[in-house]
C-alpha positions as CSV (number, residue, x, y, z in Angstrom):
1,X,-19.8,114.8,22.7
2,X,-20.6,117.8,20.6
3,X,-16.8,118.4,19.9
4,X,-16.6,114.8,18.6
5,X,-19.6,115.4,16.3
6,X,-18.0,118.7,15.0
7,X,-14.7,116.9,14.5
8,X,-16.4,114.1,12.5
9,X,-18.4,116.6,10.5
10,X,-15.3,118.6,9.6
11,X,-13.6,115.4,8.5
12,X,-16.6,114.4,6.4
13,X,-16.7,117.9,4.8
14,X,-13.1,117.4,3.9
15,X,-13.9,114.1,2.2
16,X,-16.8,115.7,0.4
17,X,-14.6,118.4,-1.0
18,X,-12.1,115.8,-2.1
19,X,-14.7,113.7,-3.8
20,X,-16.4,116.7,-5.5
21,X,-13.0,117.8,-6.8
22,X,-12.6,114.3,-8.3
23,X,-16.0,114.4,-9.9
24,X,-15.2,117.8,-11.4
25,X,-11.9,116.3,-12.8
26,X,-13.8,113.4,-14.2
27,X,-16.4,115.7,-15.8
28,X,-13.6,117.7,-17.5
29,X,-12.0,114.5,-18.8
30,X,-15.4,113.3,-20.2
31,X,-15.9,116.7,-22.0
32,X,-12.4,116.5,-23.5
33,X,-13.1,113.0,-24.7
34,X,-16.4,114.2,-26.3
35,X,-14.6,117.1,-27.9
36,X,-11.9,114.8,-29.3
37,X,-14.6,112.5,-30.6
38,X,-16.2,115.3,-32.5
39,X,-12.9,116.7,-33.8
40,X,-11.9,113.3,-35.1
41,X,-15.3,112.7,-36.6
42,X,-15.3,116.1,-38.2
43,X,-11.9,115.6,-39.8
44,X,-13.1,112.3,-41.3
45,X,-16.5,113.8,-42.3
46,X,-18.4,111.5,-40.0
47,X,-20.1,114.0,-37.7
48,X,-23.5,112.6,-38.5
49,X,-22.5,109.0,-38.1
50,X,-25.0,107.2,-35.9
51,X,-22.2,105.7,-33.8
52,X,-20.6,109.1,-33.2
53,X,-23.9,110.5,-32.1
54,X,-24.7,107.6,-29.8
55,X,-21.3,107.8,-28.1
56,X,-21.6,111.5,-27.8
57,X,-25.0,111.2,-26.1
58,X,-23.6,108.6,-23.7
59,X,-20.8,111.0,-22.8
60,X,-23.4,113.7,-22.3
61,X,-25.4,111.4,-20.1
62,X,-22.4,110.7,-17.9
63,X,-21.8,114.4,-17.5
64,X,-25.4,114.9,-16.4
65,X,-25.1,112.0,-14.0
66,X,-22.0,113.5,-12.5
67,X,-23.7,116.8,-12.1
68,X,-26.6,115.2,-10.3
69,X,-24.2,113.3,-8.0
70,X,-22.4,116.6,-7.2
71,X,-25.7,118.4,-6.4
72,X,-26.9,115.6,-4.1
73,X,-23.7,115.2,-2.1
74,X,-24.2,117.4,1.0
75,X,-22.7,116.1,4.2
76,X,-23.6,117.7,7.6
């Protein structure tokens, strides 16, 4: 019985690692998107545009949410 539990726990830890890796990749992509938004806005002189600021804040909120998810995911 204990061996089955350990086997299941190891399997879940593997899944956890895979999902955390995907969260990290998603976080990196969001940061790249935010950086591209700023560089495009800067080249057009729209850095202080309310829409740019709003979208940037939404992207930042997504990053924070992903970080919270990564911190809360602990299996076994």
